[in-house]
Every structure is written in structure tokens, then in C-alpha cells.
C-alpha positions, 0 to 999 in steps of 0.5 A, a space after each residue: 460120330 455126332 449120333 454115337 455123341 448123342 446118345 452117351 449124352 442122351 445116356 448120361 443125361 439119365 444116368 446125372 438126372 436118375 441119381 440127383 445131378 446136374 450134368 456140367 458142359 464144359 467149354 472146351 473146344 469154344 473158339 474152335 467151334 463157334 468163333 470161325 465165321 468161316 466154316 464152324 457151327 454157331 454156339 447157338 445151334 450147338 448150345 440148343 443141341 446141346 439143351 435138347 441132348 440133356 446138357 443143364 449147365 453150360 458154359 457160352 460165354 460173357 461180353 468181356 473176358 476169355 470167351 467173350 463175343 457180342 453182346 448181343 449174341 451173348 444176351 440171347 444165348 442166356 434167354 436161349 438157355 433158361 428154356 424149361 425143360 420139356 419133357 417127352 411126349 412123342 404124339 406132339 411131334 419134336 418141336 413141340 415148343 416152337 408152337 403152329 401158327 
């Protein structure tokens, strides 16, 4: 199921790019996925996967309100989501933006 979802996101991302549109990722299931301390997936991981699969705009929460989260985590997500898009270059591998030390 995850693979099918990723393929749909990827082809949808191409469609949006080809037509000059942004791909918005909605916040549905936000609390179920990332607020549970003992199961689920950390939203930072989910956000990175969604960005890597072509999402341009994503609801990720605020310090107060419906999507409330811890201040440091929320501000960290802001930084993560501001990462530049890296064009695919298979000769450099899939983790090209991590850098090699």
C-alpha cells in the first residue's frame, strides 16, 4: 500500500509541475500519525517522505491551536520544510543532500 501511495504522489507531483501548480499535502490524520508517543511515525519523518515524493506545501502544525506541538519541534519542522528541492541525479545516489564527511 505504501508503494502504491508513493507512486500516486510521484505521478501527481509530475502532473502538478507540468501544469505550473503546487502540490498541497493536507493535514488529515495528523493526530493519529504523529501525536501518539508509543506508536506511529514521527511527523518529521513523514514530512521528509512527503517532500521527497513531491509535496510542495504541507500543514505541519503550530505552537498553539488545533495542530499544537512543542515549540522546538514545530520550528524544526519549519526548517526541514524549507529545504531546497534537489533535482534527481542517480549518479550521485539518493541521499545527495546529506553530504559525506
